[in-house]
C-alpha positions as CSV (number, residue, x, y, z in Angstrom):
1,M,-131.7,-110.7,-104.2
2,K,-134.3,-108.1,-103.2
3,I,-132.7,-104.8,-102.0
4,G,-134.4,-101.8,-100.4
5,I,-132.6,-98.4,-100.7
6,A,-133.7,-95.6,-98.4
7,G,-132.8,-92.3,-99.9
8,A,-132.7,-91.6,-103.6
9,G,-130.0,-88.9,-103.7
10,L,-126.5,-89.4,-105.2
11,V,-125.5,-92.5,-103.2
12,G,-129.0,-94.1,-103.5
13,R,-129.0,-93.7,-107.3
14,L,-125.5,-94.9,-107.7
15,M,-126.2,-97.8,-105.5
16,A,-129.3,-98.7,-107.5
17,L,-127.3,-98.4,-110.7
18,V,-124.7,-100.9,-109.4
19,L,-127.4,-103.3,-108.1
20,V,-129.6,-103.5,-111.1
21,E,-126.6,-104.4,-113.2
22,Q,-126.0,-107.3,-110.7
23,G,-129.5,-108.5,-111.4
24,A,-130.9,-107.5,-108.0
25,A,-134.6,-106.5,-107.5
26,V,-134.1,-102.9,-106.4
27,H,-136.7,-100.7,-104.5
28,L,-135.8,-97.1,-104.0
29,F,-137.6,-95.0,-101.3
30,D,-137.7,-91.3,-101.0
31,Q,-139.9,-88.7,-99.3
32,T,-140.0,-86.5,-102.4
33,S,-140.6,-87.2,-106.1
34,G,-137.5,-85.5,-107.1
35,V,-134.0,-84.5,-105.8
36,E,-134.5,-80.7,-105.6
37,N,-134.0,-80.8,-101.8
38,S,-130.9,-83.1,-101.9
39,C,-127.3,-82.1,-101.5
40,A,-126.5,-83.6,-104.9
41,F,-129.0,-81.4,-106.7
42,A,-127.2,-78.2,-105.6
43,A,-123.7,-79.7,-105.8
44,A,-120.9,-78.5,-108.1
45,G,-120.0,-82.1,-108.7
46,M,-116.3,-81.5,-108.5
47,L,-113.9,-84.5,-108.9
48,A,-110.7,-83.1,-107.4
49,P,-109.0,-85.6,-105.2
50,V,-105.5,-84.2,-105.8
51,C,-106.6,-80.6,-105.0
52,E,-108.5,-81.9,-102.0
53,S,-105.5,-83.9,-100.8
54,T,-104.1,-80.7,-99.1
55,A,-106.8,-81.1,-96.5
56,I,-107.8,-84.8,-96.5
57,S,-106.2,-88.2,-95.7
58,H,-104.2,-90.1,-98.3
59,S,-106.8,-92.9,-98.1
60,L,-109.7,-90.5,-99.0
61,M,-107.6,-89.1,-101.9
62,Q,-107.2,-92.6,-103.2
63,L,-110.9,-93.2,-102.9
64,G,-111.4,-90.2,-105.1
65,L,-108.7,-91.3,-107.6
66,D,-110.4,-94.7,-107.9
67,S,-113.8,-93.0,-108.3
68,L,-112.5,-90.8,-111.2
69,L,-111.9,-93.9,-113.3
70,L,-115.3,-95.3,-112.4
71,W,-117.1,-92.1,-113.4
72,S,-115.9,-92.6,-117.0
73,S,-117.3,-96.1,-117.1
74,I,-120.6,-94.9,-115.6
75,Q,-120.9,-92.3,-118.4
76,E,-120.4,-95.0,-121.0
77,R,-123.2,-97.1,-119.5
78,L,-125.6,-94.1,-119.4
79,K,-124.7,-93.2,-123.0
80,K,-125.0,-89.4,-122.5
81,E,-122.3,-86.9,-121.5
82,F,-122.3,-85.4,-118.1
83,L,-118.6,-85.7,-117.2
84,E,-115.7,-83.3,-117.9
85,L,-112.1,-84.2,-117.2
86,N,-110.1,-81.2,-118.4
87,G,-108.2,-80.8,-115.1
88,T,-108.4,-78.1,-112.4
89,L,-106.7,-74.7,-112.4
90,V,-105.5,-73.3,-109.1
91,V,-104.8,-69.5,-109.0
92,A,-104.1,-66.8,-106.5
93,H,-103.8,-63.0,-106.8
94,S,-100.4,-61.5,-106.6
95,Q,-100.8,-60.5,-102.9
96,N,-101.6,-64.1,-102.1
97,C,-99.0,-65.8,-104.3
98,C,-97.5,-67.5,-101.3
99,E,-100.8,-69.5,-101.1
100,L,-99.8,-71.2,-104.3
101,D,-96.5,-72.4,-102.9
102,Q,-98.1,-73.6,-99.7
103,F,-100.8,-75.4,-101.8
104,A,-98.2,-77.1,-104.0
105,S,-96.2,-78.2,-101.0
106,S,-99.3,-79.7,-99.3
107,I,-100.4,-81.9,-102.3
108,K,-100.1,-85.6,-101.8
109,S,-99.6,-86.4,-105.5
110,L,-97.0,-84.1,-106.8
111,E,-96.7,-85.9,-110.2
112,S,-100.2,-84.8,-111.0
113,I,-99.5,-81.1,-111.0
114,K,-97.7,-78.6,-113.3
115,R,-96.7,-75.0,-112.5
116,L,-97.7,-72.5,-115.2
117,D,-96.5,-69.0,-115.8
118,K,-98.7,-66.3,-117.2
119,E,-98.1,-67.4,-120.8
120,G,-98.7,-71.1,-120.0
121,L,-102.0,-70.2,-118.2
122,R,-103.1,-68.0,-121.1
123,E,-102.6,-70.9,-123.5
124,I,-105.1,-73.2,-121.8
125,E,-107.5,-70.7,-120.2
126,P,-107.3,-67.2,-121.8
127,A,-110.0,-65.7,-119.6
128,L,-107.6,-65.9,-116.6
129,D,-105.1,-63.3,-118.0
130,R,-105.0,-61.3,-114.8
131,F,-103.1,-64.0,-113.0
132,K,-99.3,-64.3,-113.3
133,Q,-99.0,-67.9,-112.3
134,S,-101.1,-71.0,-111.5
135,I,-101.0,-74.7,-110.8
136,F,-102.6,-77.1,-113.3
137,V,-103.9,-80.4,-111.9
138,R,-104.3,-83.0,-114.6
139,N,-107.2,-85.4,-115.1
140,E,-109.5,-83.8,-112.5
141,G,-112.9,-82.5,-113.5
142,H,-116.6,-82.3,-112.6
143,V,-119.9,-84.0,-113.1
144,N,-123.0,-82.1,-114.2
145,S,-124.9,-83.3,-111.2
146,R,-128.4,-82.6,-112.3
147,V,-127.9,-84.3,-115.7
148,F,-126.4,-87.3,-114.0
149,L,-129.2,-87.6,-111.4
150,D,-131.9,-87.6,-114.1
151,L,-130.0,-90.1,-116.3
152,A,-129.4,-92.4,-113.3
153,I,-133.0,-92.7,-112.2
154,N,-134.2,-93.2,-115.7
155,Y,-131.6,-95.9,-116.3
156,V,-132.5,-97.9,-113.1
157,L,-136.2,-97.6,-113.8
158,E,-135.7,-98.9,-117.3
159,H,-133.8,-101.8,-115.8
160,G,-136.6,-102.9,-113.5
161,A,-136.1,-100.9,-110.3
162,C,-139.2,-99.7,-108.4
163,F,-139.3,-96.1,-107.1
164,H,-141.5,-95.5,-104.1
165,Q,-141.9,-91.8,-104.1
166,T,-143.4,-89.3,-101.6
167,Q,-143.6,-91.9,-98.8
168,T,-142.6,-90.8,-95.4
169,I,-139.8,-93.1,-94.1
170,E,-140.6,-93.9,-90.5
171,K,-138.0,-96.6,-89.7
172,V,-135.0,-98.2,-91.5
173,D,-133.5,-101.4,-90.0
174,S,-132.1,-104.8,-90.7
175,G,-134.2,-106.3,-93.6
176,F,-137.0,-103.8,-93.7
177,I,-138.1,-100.2,-94.4
178,K,-141.2,-98.9,-92.7
179,T,-143.1,-96.0,-94.3
180,D,-146.5,-94.3,-93.8
181,E,-147.9,-96.7,-96.4
182,G,-146.6,-100.0,-94.8
183,T,-143.6,-102.1,-94.0
184,F,-141.5,-103.5,-96.9
185,N,-139.2,-106.5,-96.3
186,F,-135.9,-107.1,-98.1
187,D,-132.9,-109.4,-98.2
188,F,-130.8,-106.3,-97.5
189,V,-131.5,-102.7,-96.8
190,I,-129.2,-99.8,-97.8
191,D,-129.6,-96.6,-95.8
192,S,-128.4,-93.6,-97.8
193,R,-130.6,-90.9,-96.4
194,G,-127.8,-88.5,-95.4
195,L,-129.0,-86.3,-92.5
196,G,-132.3,-88.1,-92.7
197,A,-130.6,-90.9,-90.7
198,K,-129.4,-88.5,-88.0
199,N,-131.6,-90.1,-85.3
200,D,-130.0,-93.5,-86.1
201,L,-126.3,-92.4,-86.3
202,A,-124.6,-90.9,-83.3
203,Q,-122.2,-88.0,-84.1
204,L,-123.7,-87.3,-87.6
205,R,-124.0,-83.6,-88.1
206,G,-124.8,-81.2,-90.9
207,V,-122.2,-78.9,-92.4
208,R,-123.8,-76.0,-94.4
209,G,-122.6,-75.3,-97.9
210,E,-123.7,-72.5,-100.1
211,I,-123.5,-72.1,-103.8
212,I,-124.5,-69.4,-106.3
213,T,-125.1,-69.9,-110.0
214,V,-124.6,-67.0,-112.4
215,Q,-124.9,-66.6,-116.2
216,T,-122.8,-64.5,-118.5
217,R,-121.6,-64.8,-122.1
218,E,-118.6,-62.6,-121.4
219,V,-116.5,-65.3,-119.7
220,N,-115.4,-68.6,-121.2
221,L,-113.9,-71.2,-118.9
222,R,-113.2,-74.9,-119.9
223,R,-112.4,-76.3,-116.5
224,P,-113.0,-75.7,-112.7
225,V,-110.9,-72.9,-111.2
226,R,-109.9,-72.7,-107.6
227,L,-109.0,-69.2,-106.2
228,L,-106.8,-69.5,-103.1
229,H,-107.3,-66.9,-100.4
230,P,-106.4,-67.0,-96.7
231,R,-109.9,-66.3,-95.6
232,H,-112.3,-67.6,-98.3
233,P,-110.9,-69.8,-101.0
234,I,-113.5,-70.5,-103.7
235,Y,-114.1,-72.6,-106.7
236,I,-115.8,-71.7,-110.0
237,V,-117.3,-74.5,-112.1
238,P,-118.4,-74.0,-115.7
239,R,-121.7,-75.5,-116.8
240,P,-123.6,-75.5,-120.1
241,F,-125.5,-72.4,-121.3
242,N,-122.8,-70.0,-120.0
243,H,-123.6,-70.9,-116.4
244,F,-121.0,-70.8,-113.6
245,L,-121.3,-72.2,-110.1
246,V,-119.3,-70.5,-107.4
247,G,-119.0,-71.9,-103.9
248,A,-116.8,-73.1,-101.1
249,T,-118.5,-72.1,-97.9
250,T,-118.2,-74.7,-95.1
251,I,-120.2,-73.6,-92.1
252,E,-120.9,-75.5,-88.9
253,S,-124.6,-75.0,-89.0
254,E,-127.7,-77.0,-89.9
255,D,-129.7,-74.0,-91.1
256,S,-130.1,-74.4,-94.8
257,N,-133.0,-72.1,-95.6
258,F,-131.2,-69.4,-97.6
259,V,-127.7,-68.2,-98.5
260,S,-126.5,-65.7,-96.0
261,V,-125.6,-62.1,-96.9
262,Q,-122.0,-62.6,-95.7
263,S,-121.5,-65.7,-97.9
264,A,-123.1,-64.0,-100.9
265,V,-120.8,-61.0,-100.6
266,D,-117.7,-63.2,-100.1
267,L,-118.5,-65.5,-103.1
268,L,-119.5,-62.7,-105.5
269,N,-116.6,-60.5,-104.6
270,A,-114.2,-63.4,-105.2
271,L,-116.0,-64.2,-108.5
272,Y,-115.6,-60.6,-109.7
273,S,-111.9,-60.7,-108.7
274,V,-111.3,-63.6,-111.1
275,H,-112.8,-61.7,-114.1
276,E,-114.3,-58.2,-114.3
277,A,-117.0,-59.4,-116.7
278,F,-118.6,-61.3,-113.8
279,A,-119.8,-57.9,-112.6
280,E,-122.6,-58.0,-115.3
281,A,-123.4,-61.7,-114.8
282,R,-127.0,-62.5,-113.8
283,I,-127.7,-64.5,-110.7
284,I,-129.7,-67.6,-111.6
285,E,-129.8,-69.5,-108.4
286,M,-128.7,-69.3,-104.7
287,N,-128.7,-72.6,-102.8
288,A,-127.8,-73.7,-99.3
289,R,-127.6,-77.3,-98.3
290,N,-126.4,-79.3,-95.3
291,R,-123.9,-82.0,-96.1
292,P,-123.9,-85.1,-93.7
293,A,-120.5,-85.5,-91.8
294,F,-119.0,-87.4,-88.9
295,L,-116.5,-85.8,-86.6
296,H,-113.5,-86.8,-88.8
297,N,-115.2,-85.7,-92.0
298,E,-114.7,-89.0,-93.7
299,P,-117.4,-91.5,-95.0
300,E,-118.4,-94.6,-93.0
301,I,-120.1,-97.8,-94.0
302,I,-121.8,-99.3,-91.0
303,V,-122.9,-103.0,-91.2
304,K,-125.7,-104.3,-89.0
305,D,-127.0,-107.7,-90.0
306,R,-129.0,-107.1,-93.1
307,L,-128.7,-103.3,-93.0
308,I,-125.8,-101.2,-94.5
309,Q,-125.7,-97.5,-93.7
310,I,-123.6,-95.3,-96.0
311,N,-123.2,-91.8,-94.7
312,G,-120.8,-89.0,-93.8
313,L,-119.6,-88.1,-97.3
314,Y,-119.4,-84.5,-96.2
315,R,-118.4,-82.3,-99.2
316,H,-116.8,-85.1,-101.1
317,G,-119.9,-86.9,-102.3
318,F,-119.4,-86.9,-106.1
319,M,-115.6,-87.4,-105.5
320,V,-115.8,-90.7,-103.6
321,A,-119.3,-92.2,-104.0
322,P,-118.7,-94.4,-107.0
323,K,-115.9,-96.4,-105.3
324,I,-118.0,-96.7,-102.1
325,V,-121.1,-98.1,-103.8
326,L,-119.0,-100.5,-105.9
327,E,-117.4,-101.9,-102.7
328,V,-120.9,-102.2,-101.1
329,G,-122.2,-103.9,-104.3
330,S,-119.3,-106.3,-104.2
331,F,-120.0,-107.1,-100.5
332,L,-123.7,-107.9,-101.3
333,S,-122.6,-110.4,-104.0
334,T,-119.6,-112.0,-102.2
335,S,-120.2,-111.2,-98.5
336,K,-116.7,-109.7,-98.4
337,F,-115.3,-106.2,-98.6
338,D,-111.8,-105.5,-100.0
339,Q,-109.6,-105.8,-96.9
340,K,-108.0,-102.4,-97.2
341,F,-111.3,-100.7,-97.8
342,E,-112.9,-102.5,-94.9
343,K,-110.1,-101.5,-92.5
344,L,-110.4,-97.8,-93.4
345,F,-114.2,-97.2,-93.9
346,V,-116.3,-100.1,-92.7
347,K,-117.6,-100.1,-89.1
348,E,-119.5,-102.6,-87.0
349,S,-123.0,-101.7,-85.9
350,S,-121.9,-101.1,-82.3
351,Y,-119.7,-98.2,-83.5
352,A,-122.8,-96.1,-84.5
353,S,-124.3,-96.3,-81.1
354,V,-121.2,-95.8,-79.0
355,N,-119.2,-93.1,-81.0
């Protein structure tokens, strides 16, 4: 089977990974030669379905739990480490301690969490000694997004995929992708362009997210930390070379040129409140990206003859993408989706034009 994939970000590369292992002839199309402008490049890569369950549906949480298991198998195939599954720590300052109770009561998988006092927290994360209590969420983690993106494209190219780079995609439809260099025909086309598909998908919108990367040798964290706050909860994700990603802004805007002053102040103040040594950290990067989302902020797979559109992953891309592409890959080989998955996430082509 010959498959064309429009968009070589997270979903496109994962989809290519699944399909080359099924023996398909895969052609990836992207308007750039790299992923520097994609949401995935700037993402923290958090895998936190239980933490996110306070604000998402049970079905989306389950999609994330299934994807957690798949990430481990993906790392085994790529044969290099990019995945950490040391759990998530959720903390709040004393004046906001009620936020922890509210968070715990809202979680949809209570068996996954453990309440820690000050001593228990100090045992697993000594740097967080200013907090008196916390919640530890087992088995969650994060992907080093940039390492994964590089490994994935190298893997699929080594296994026969063709990468059509720097071609302007003019039209994506059933069985073909049209670019400024010609029209390419396929047995099936996967559209994973994110906001690049906005003209083809009604109700798709961009939700701005901002992230700042700092570097310091004075702080040591082994796992992602979520700081609860009534106005601006944040997350801190450790990366190699003493780098830390801090983010959490979700802004209804499609302006992604630069991080705003207000967001930078909020994020950096919250970072400093977690550990005073962050005051001397060096800012390495500041990134703003628009995540594609539908009105309900859940992903959709829209099937139209020989075209499958995968979109609307919102801020949950790394958390849910592996399970989604596995289901799409299964459909391409068997012509059937899992019934439960189909009922929840698969839409007919008429849905995209009406809703």
